[in-house]
C-alpha positions as CSV (number, residue, x, y, z in Angstrom):
1,M,15.5,15.6,-18.2
2,P,12.7,13.7,-16.3
3,Q,12.6,10.1,-17.0
4,P,9.0,8.5,-18.2
5,V,6.9,7.4,-15.5
6,D,6.1,3.8,-15.6
7,I,2.5,3.8,-14.9
8,V,2.1,-0.3,-15.1
9,G,4.8,-0.6,-12.8
10,L,3.8,2.1,-10.4
11,L,0.1,0.4,-9.9
12,E,1.8,-2.8,-9.4
13,A,3.6,-1.5,-6.6
14,G,0.9,0.0,-5.0
15,I,-1.0,-3.4,-5.2
16,R,1.6,-5.0,-3.4
17,A,2.0,-2.4,-1.0
18,E,-1.8,-2.9,-0.5
19,E,-1.4,-6.7,-0.1
20,T,1.2,-6.1,2.4
21,R,-0.9,-3.3,4.6
22,Q,-3.9,-6.1,4.4
23,R,-1.6,-8.6,5.9
24,T,-0.5,-6.4,8.6
25,I,-3.9,-5.2,9.6
26,A,-5.0,-8.6,9.5
27,S,-2.1,-9.3,12.1
28,N,-3.0,-6.6,14.2
29,I,-6.7,-7.9,14.2
30,A,-5.6,-11.3,15.2
31,N,-3.6,-10.1,18.1
32,L,-6.0,-8.0,19.6
33,E,-6.1,-9.4,23.1
34,T,-2.2,-10.5,22.8
35,P,-0.4,-8.9,25.9
36,G,2.4,-6.2,24.9
37,Y,1.6,-6.8,21.1
38,R,2.3,-3.5,19.9
39,R,0.3,-2.7,16.4
40,L,2.2,-2.5,13.0
41,D,1.4,-0.2,10.1
42,V,2.9,0.2,6.6
43,R,5.2,3.2,5.2
44,F,4.7,3.2,1.4
45,E,2.9,6.5,-0.1
46,E,5.9,8.7,1.3
47,L,8.3,6.6,0.1
48,L,7.0,6.3,-3.6
49,A,6.6,10.4,-3.4
50,K,10.1,10.4,-2.5
51,A,11.2,8.6,-5.4
52,L,9.0,10.4,-7.6
53,H,10.2,13.7,-6.5
54,S,13.8,12.4,-6.7
55,G,13.9,12.6,-10.4
56,Q,14.4,8.8,-10.6
57,A,10.9,7.8,-11.6
58,A,11.7,4.5,-13.1
59,G,13.3,3.2,-9.7
60,A,9.9,4.5,-8.4
61,T,8.5,1.1,-9.4
62,Q,10.8,-0.8,-7.2
63,V,9.5,1.0,-4.1
64,E,8.8,-1.4,-1.5
65,P,6.8,-1.2,1.4
66,E,8.3,-0.9,4.9
67,I,6.3,-2.3,8.2
68,F,6.8,-0.2,10.9
69,Q,5.3,0.2,14.5
70,P,4.0,3.7,15.0
71,A,5.0,5.6,18.0
72,G,2.9,7.3,20.8
73,T,-0.2,5.2,20.4
74,P,-2.1,4.6,23.4
75,L,-1.7,1.4,25.3
76,K,-4.7,-0.5,27.2
77,S,-3.8,-2.0,30.8
78,N,-2.0,-5.2,29.0
79,G,0.3,-3.0,27.0
80,N,-1.5,-3.7,23.8
81,D,-2.2,-1.2,21.6
82,V,-4.4,-2.2,18.9
83,N,-7.9,-0.9,18.6
84,M,-10.4,-2.8,16.7
85,E,-12.3,0.0,14.9
86,M,-9.4,1.9,13.9
87,E,-8.1,-1.5,12.2
88,I,-11.4,-2.1,10.5
89,G,-11.4,1.4,9.3
90,E,-7.9,0.8,7.9
91,M,-9.0,-2.2,6.3
92,L,-12.0,-0.6,4.5
93,K,-9.5,1.9,3.3
94,N,-6.9,-0.4,1.9
95,S,-9.8,-2.7,0.2
96,F,-10.6,0.3,-1.5
97,R,-7.1,1.7,-2.6
98,Q,-6.7,-1.8,-3.9
99,A,-9.5,-2.2,-5.9
100,A,-8.6,1.3,-7.5
101,F,-5.5,-0.2,-8.3
102,V,-6.4,-3.2,-10.0
103,R,-9.0,-1.2,-11.7
104,L,-6.6,1.6,-13.0
105,L,-4.3,-1.5,-14.3
106,R,-7.4,-3.2,-16.1
107,K,-7.9,-0.1,-17.9
108,K,-4.3,0.5,-18.8
109,F,-4.3,-2.9,-20.1
110,A,-7.5,-2.6,-22.1
111,Q,-5.5,0.9,-23.2
112,I,-2.4,-1.1,-24.6
113,E,-4.8,-3.9,-26.2
114,T,-6.9,-1.2,-28.3
115,A,-3.6,0.1,-29.4
116,I,-2.5,-3.0,-30.8
117,T,-5.6,-3.8,-32.3
118,I,-5.7,-0.6,-34.1
119,R,-2.3,-1.4,-35.4
120,E,-3.0,-4.7,-36.8
């Protein structure tokens, strides 16, 4: 029998992942001109999907984002592969995802508060 999904825990895990991604993007931008610097990225969504599909929904809230170095990115002459336009685009997408997680978490807490108020 499938385990119930902890929505609040999943939203919190998503917020943690977006915080990690934001720091990673900031580090990439800070190292835009650092010779030999290779950009970093964050793997979270596929790890979360794997945990959810494994039948261990409760364990999905424990999924932690992984920082990794993508392969095959084009290098500039100084051996650096950071592309400012791409990083800004990723930062914007990340900000939207994080805002969505926070809005959903607020909505969930409002539902819980309403349920408590109705029972009183």
